[in-house]
mmCIF file of the C-alpha atoms, coordinates in Angstrom:
data_MODEL
# 
_entry.id   MODEL 
# 
loop_
_atom_site.group_PDB 
_atom_site.id 
_atom_site.type_symbol 
_atom_site.label_atom_id 
_atom_site.label_alt_id 
_atom_site.label_comp_id 
_atom_site.label_asym_id 
_atom_site.label_entity_id 
_atom_site.label_seq_id 
_atom_site.pdbx_PDB_ins_code 
_atom_site.Cartn_x 
_atom_site.Cartn_y 
_atom_site.Cartn_z 
_atom_site.occupancy 
_atom_site.B_iso_or_equiv 
_atom_site.pdbx_formal_charge 
_atom_site.auth_seq_id 
_atom_site.auth_comp_id 
_atom_site.auth_asym_id 
_atom_site.auth_atom_id 
_atom_site.pdbx_PDB_model_num 
ATOM 1   C CA . MET A 1 1   ? 33.360 131.793 -64.371 1.00 0.00 ? 1   MET A CA 1 
ATOM 2   C CA . ALA A 1 2   ? 37.001 130.746 -64.413 1.00 0.00 ? 2   ALA A CA 1 
ATOM 3   C CA . ARG A 1 3   ? 38.970 128.309 -62.290 1.00 0.00 ? 3   ARG A CA 1 
ATOM 4   C CA . TYR A 1 4   ? 42.722 128.720 -61.928 1.00 0.00 ? 4   TYR A CA 1 
ATOM 5   C CA . HIS A 1 5   ? 45.518 126.623 -60.457 1.00 0.00 ? 5   HIS A CA 1 
ATOM 6   C CA . LEU A 1 6   ? 48.387 128.056 -58.423 1.00 0.00 ? 6   LEU A CA 1 
ATOM 7   C CA . PRO A 1 7   ? 51.249 125.560 -57.949 1.00 0.00 ? 7   PRO A CA 1 
ATOM 8   C CA . HIS A 1 8   ? 51.506 124.224 -54.404 1.00 0.00 ? 8   HIS A CA 1 
ATOM 9   C CA . ASP A 1 9   ? 55.111 125.404 -54.101 1.00 0.00 ? 9   ASP A CA 1 
ATOM 10  C CA . SER A 1 10  ? 54.029 129.041 -54.495 1.00 0.00 ? 10  SER A CA 1 
ATOM 11  C CA . PRO A 1 11  ? 54.640 130.735 -51.147 1.00 0.00 ? 11  PRO A CA 1 
ATOM 12  C CA . VAL A 1 12  ? 51.463 132.564 -50.147 1.00 0.00 ? 12  VAL A CA 1 
ATOM 13  C CA . CYS A 1 13  ? 51.291 134.491 -46.870 1.00 0.00 ? 13  CYS A CA 1 
ATOM 14  C CA . ASP A 1 14  ? 48.269 132.960 -45.127 1.00 0.00 ? 14  ASP A CA 1 
ATOM 15  C CA . LEU A 1 15  ? 46.582 135.508 -42.881 1.00 0.00 ? 15  LEU A CA 1 
ATOM 16  C CA . ASP A 1 16  ? 44.260 132.798 -41.546 1.00 0.00 ? 16  ASP A CA 1 
ATOM 17  C CA . ASP A 1 17  ? 47.310 131.497 -39.663 1.00 0.00 ? 17  ASP A CA 1 
ATOM 18  C CA . PRO A 1 18  ? 47.516 133.111 -36.194 1.00 0.00 ? 18  PRO A CA 1 
ATOM 19  C CA . ARG A 1 19  ? 51.323 132.815 -36.263 1.00 0.00 ? 19  ARG A CA 1 
ATOM 20  C CA . GLN A 1 20  ? 51.442 134.961 -39.416 1.00 0.00 ? 20  GLN A CA 1 
ATOM 21  C CA . LEU A 1 21  ? 49.179 137.563 -37.851 1.00 0.00 ? 21  LEU A CA 1 
ATOM 22  C CA . LEU A 1 22  ? 51.381 137.669 -34.783 1.00 0.00 ? 22  LEU A CA 1 
ATOM 23  C CA . ALA A 1 23  ? 54.589 137.896 -36.836 1.00 0.00 ? 23  ALA A CA 1 
ATOM 24  C CA . LEU A 1 24  ? 53.127 140.774 -38.841 1.00 0.00 ? 24  LEU A CA 1 
ATOM 25  C CA . GLY A 1 25  ? 51.636 142.540 -35.832 1.00 0.00 ? 25  GLY A CA 1 
ATOM 26  C CA . LEU A 1 26  ? 48.152 142.252 -37.325 1.00 0.00 ? 26  LEU A CA 1 
ATOM 27  C CA . ARG A 1 27  ? 44.819 141.628 -35.680 1.00 0.00 ? 27  ARG A CA 1 
ATOM 28  C CA . PRO A 1 28  ? 42.027 139.773 -37.497 1.00 0.00 ? 28  PRO A CA 1 
ATOM 29  C CA . SER A 1 29  ? 40.082 143.038 -37.595 1.00 0.00 ? 29  SER A CA 1 
ATOM 30  C CA . ASP A 1 30  ? 42.995 144.645 -39.500 1.00 0.00 ? 30  ASP A CA 1 
ATOM 31  C CA . VAL A 1 31  ? 42.695 142.000 -42.177 1.00 0.00 ? 31  VAL A CA 1 
ATOM 32  C CA . VAL A 1 32  ? 38.938 142.033 -42.662 1.00 0.00 ? 32  VAL A CA 1 
ATOM 33  C CA . SER A 1 33  ? 38.559 145.802 -42.341 1.00 0.00 ? 33  SER A CA 1 
ATOM 34  C CA . ARG A 1 34  ? 37.102 147.733 -45.232 1.00 0.00 ? 34  ARG A CA 1 
ATOM 35  C CA . ASP A 1 35  ? 39.613 150.501 -44.551 1.00 0.00 ? 35  ASP A CA 1 
ATOM 36  C CA . TYR A 1 36  ? 41.528 150.160 -47.812 1.00 0.00 ? 36  TYR A CA 1 
ATOM 37  C CA . ALA A 1 37  ? 44.370 152.423 -46.714 1.00 0.00 ? 37  ALA A CA 1 
ATOM 38  C CA . ARG A 1 38  ? 44.997 150.014 -43.832 1.00 0.00 ? 38  ARG A CA 1 
ATOM 39  C CA . SER A 1 39  ? 44.719 146.996 -46.153 1.00 0.00 ? 39  SER A CA 1 
ATOM 40  C CA . ARG A 1 40  ? 47.163 148.506 -48.636 1.00 0.00 ? 40  ARG A CA 1 
ATOM 41  C CA . ALA A 1 41  ? 49.613 149.213 -45.800 1.00 0.00 ? 41  ALA A CA 1 
ATOM 42  C CA . TRP A 1 42  ? 49.731 145.620 -44.537 1.00 0.00 ? 42  TRP A CA 1 
ATOM 43  C CA . ALA A 1 43  ? 49.804 144.257 -48.101 1.00 0.00 ? 43  ALA A CA 1 
ATOM 44  C CA . LEU A 1 44  ? 52.779 146.497 -48.911 1.00 0.00 ? 44  LEU A CA 1 
ATOM 45  C CA . ARG A 1 45  ? 54.599 145.327 -45.770 1.00 0.00 ? 45  ARG A CA 1 
ATOM 46  C CA . ILE A 1 46  ? 54.064 141.699 -46.792 1.00 0.00 ? 46  ILE A CA 1 
ATOM 47  C CA . HIS A 1 47  ? 55.125 142.383 -50.389 1.00 0.00 ? 47  HIS A CA 1 
ATOM 48  C CA . ARG A 1 48  ? 58.323 144.116 -49.267 1.00 0.00 ? 48  ARG A CA 1 
ATOM 49  C CA . GLN A 1 49  ? 59.391 141.001 -47.360 1.00 0.00 ? 49  GLN A CA 1 
ATOM 50  C CA . GLY A 1 50  ? 60.185 139.508 -50.778 1.00 0.00 ? 50  GLY A CA 1 
ATOM 51  C CA . THR A 1 51  ? 59.187 136.042 -49.570 1.00 0.00 ? 51  THR A CA 1 
ATOM 52  C CA . TRP A 1 52  ? 55.658 135.693 -50.883 1.00 0.00 ? 52  TRP A CA 1 
ATOM 53  C CA . VAL A 1 53  ? 53.969 135.516 -54.286 1.00 0.00 ? 53  VAL A CA 1 
ATOM 54  C CA . GLY A 1 54  ? 50.839 136.879 -52.663 1.00 0.00 ? 54  GLY A CA 1 
ATOM 55  C CA . VAL A 1 55  ? 48.583 136.901 -49.653 1.00 0.00 ? 55  VAL A CA 1 
ATOM 56  C CA . ARG A 1 56  ? 45.505 134.911 -48.642 1.00 0.00 ? 56  ARG A CA 1 
ATOM 57  C CA . TRP A 1 57  ? 42.846 136.004 -46.185 1.00 0.00 ? 57  TRP A CA 1 
ATOM 58  C CA . TRP A 1 58  ? 39.255 135.131 -45.379 1.00 0.00 ? 58  TRP A CA 1 
ATOM 59  C CA . SER A 1 59  ? 36.293 136.801 -47.010 1.00 0.00 ? 59  SER A CA 1 
ATOM 60  C CA . TYR A 1 60  ? 34.432 139.608 -45.300 1.00 0.00 ? 60  TYR A CA 1 
ATOM 61  C CA . TYR A 1 61  ? 31.203 137.822 -46.276 1.00 0.00 ? 61  TYR A CA 1 
ATOM 62  C CA . ASP A 1 62  ? 32.029 134.243 -45.331 1.00 0.00 ? 62  ASP A CA 1 
ATOM 63  C CA . PRO A 1 63  ? 35.169 133.037 -43.545 1.00 0.00 ? 63  PRO A CA 1 
ATOM 64  C CA . GLU A 1 64  ? 34.951 129.758 -45.492 1.00 0.00 ? 64  GLU A CA 1 
ATOM 65  C CA . TRP A 1 65  ? 35.734 131.739 -48.653 1.00 0.00 ? 65  TRP A CA 1 
ATOM 66  C CA . ALA A 1 66  ? 39.317 132.773 -49.295 1.00 0.00 ? 66  ALA A CA 1 
ATOM 67  C CA . SER A 1 67  ? 40.482 135.936 -50.965 1.00 0.00 ? 67  SER A CA 1 
ATOM 68  C CA . LEU A 1 68  ? 43.828 135.758 -52.714 1.00 0.00 ? 68  LEU A CA 1 
ATOM 69  C CA . GLY A 1 69  ? 45.911 138.687 -53.871 1.00 0.00 ? 69  GLY A CA 1 
ATOM 70  C CA . LEU A 1 70  ? 48.923 137.915 -56.048 1.00 0.00 ? 70  LEU A CA 1 
ATOM 71  C CA . TRP A 1 71  ? 51.750 140.334 -56.777 1.00 0.00 ? 71  TRP A CA 1 
ATOM 72  C CA . ASN A 1 72  ? 52.353 138.689 -60.148 1.00 0.00 ? 72  ASN A CA 1 
ATOM 73  C CA . PRO A 1 73  ? 49.793 136.289 -61.650 1.00 0.00 ? 73  PRO A CA 1 
ATOM 74  C CA . GLU A 1 74  ? 52.315 134.542 -63.956 1.00 0.00 ? 74  GLU A CA 1 
ATOM 75  C CA . ARG A 1 75  ? 52.198 131.345 -61.874 1.00 0.00 ? 75  ARG A CA 1 
ATOM 76  C CA . LEU A 1 76  ? 48.435 131.000 -62.369 1.00 0.00 ? 76  LEU A CA 1 
ATOM 77  C CA . ARG A 1 77  ? 47.239 128.482 -64.924 1.00 0.00 ? 77  ARG A CA 1 
ATOM 78  C CA . LEU A 1 78  ? 43.744 128.602 -66.362 1.00 0.00 ? 78  LEU A CA 1 
ATOM 79  C CA . LYS A 1 79  ? 42.033 125.296 -65.659 1.00 0.00 ? 79  LYS A CA 1 
ATOM 80  C CA . GLU A 1 80  ? 38.438 125.794 -66.741 1.00 0.00 ? 80  GLU A CA 1 
ATOM 81  C CA . VAL A 1 81  ? 36.034 128.419 -68.038 1.00 0.00 ? 81  VAL A CA 1 
ATOM 82  C CA . THR A 1 82  ? 32.304 127.974 -67.563 1.00 0.00 ? 82  THR A CA 1 
ATOM 83  C CA . PRO A 1 83  ? 29.695 130.425 -68.852 1.00 0.00 ? 83  PRO A CA 1 
ATOM 84  C CA . LEU A 1 84  ? 27.883 131.941 -65.890 1.00 0.00 ? 84  LEU A CA 1 
ATOM 85  C CA . LYS A 1 85  ? 24.088 131.671 -65.996 1.00 0.00 ? 85  LYS A CA 1 
ATOM 86  C CA . LEU A 1 86  ? 21.613 133.486 -63.777 1.00 0.00 ? 86  LEU A CA 1 
ATOM 87  C CA . ASP A 1 87  ? 20.063 130.182 -62.670 1.00 0.00 ? 87  ASP A CA 1 
ATOM 88  C CA . ASP A 1 88  ? 23.412 128.643 -61.673 1.00 0.00 ? 88  ASP A CA 1 
ATOM 89  C CA . PRO A 1 89  ? 23.107 127.217 -58.106 1.00 0.00 ? 89  PRO A CA 1 
ATOM 90  C CA . ALA A 1 90  ? 26.603 128.498 -57.232 1.00 0.00 ? 90  ALA A CA 1 
ATOM 91  C CA . LEU A 1 91  ? 25.588 132.029 -58.236 1.00 0.00 ? 91  LEU A CA 1 
ATOM 92  C CA . ALA A 1 92  ? 22.391 131.775 -56.181 1.00 0.00 ? 92  ALA A CA 1 
ATOM 93  C CA . GLU A 1 93  ? 24.370 130.569 -53.153 1.00 0.00 ? 93  GLU A CA 1 
ATOM 94  C CA . ALA A 1 94  ? 26.913 133.368 -53.548 1.00 0.00 ? 94  ALA A CA 1 
ATOM 95  C CA . ALA A 1 95  ? 24.125 135.950 -53.850 1.00 0.00 ? 95  ALA A CA 1 
ATOM 96  C CA . ARG A 1 96  ? 22.539 134.674 -50.629 1.00 0.00 ? 96  ARG A CA 1 
ATOM 97  C CA . THR A 1 97  ? 25.866 134.760 -48.826 1.00 0.00 ? 97  THR A CA 1 
ATOM 98  C CA . ILE A 1 98  ? 26.722 138.324 -49.839 1.00 0.00 ? 98  ILE A CA 1 
ATOM 99  C CA . VAL A 1 99  ? 23.074 139.419 -49.565 1.00 0.00 ? 99  VAL A CA 1 
ATOM 100 C CA . ARG A 1 100 ? 22.609 140.505 -53.171 1.00 0.00 ? 100 ARG A CA 1 
ATOM 101 C CA . ARG A 1 101 ? 19.607 140.102 -55.432 1.00 0.00 ? 101 ARG A CA 1 
ATOM 102 C CA . ILE A 1 102 ? 20.124 138.540 -58.868 1.00 0.00 ? 102 ILE A CA 1 
ATOM 103 C CA . ALA A 1 103 ? 18.225 140.388 -61.556 1.00 0.00 ? 103 ALA A CA 1 
ATOM 104 C CA . PRO A 1 104 ? 18.387 139.972 -65.325 1.00 0.00 ? 104 PRO A CA 1 
ATOM 105 C CA . ALA A 1 105 ? 19.965 142.827 -67.269 1.00 0.00 ? 105 ALA A CA 1 
ATOM 106 C CA . ARG A 1 106 ? 17.546 145.362 -68.609 1.00 0.00 ? 106 ARG A CA 1 
ATOM 107 C CA . GLY A 1 107 ? 17.875 145.890 -72.246 1.00 0.00 ? 107 GLY A CA 1 
# 
């Protein structure tokens, strides 16, 4: 598992901000939709504004989780790498949230 840092001065279009949704003519359902053609269309519109390094929106699985898409990851800095283990509490919590079963690899 890796943790990255994006400098605070990196302009990210925050789609959790109602003003941004309004300015872009988007509804929350447009953002969280699994219609990838629709997602690509709004992402392209945001990218073409030339203002943002990326876009942030809430997770389909849990609105407390953020998804972040960056046009160019050069500003990211690796902060920490931790080997992921099947008994990691964070992995168990994530599996519960996204309703997935954790099973060891068959070999």
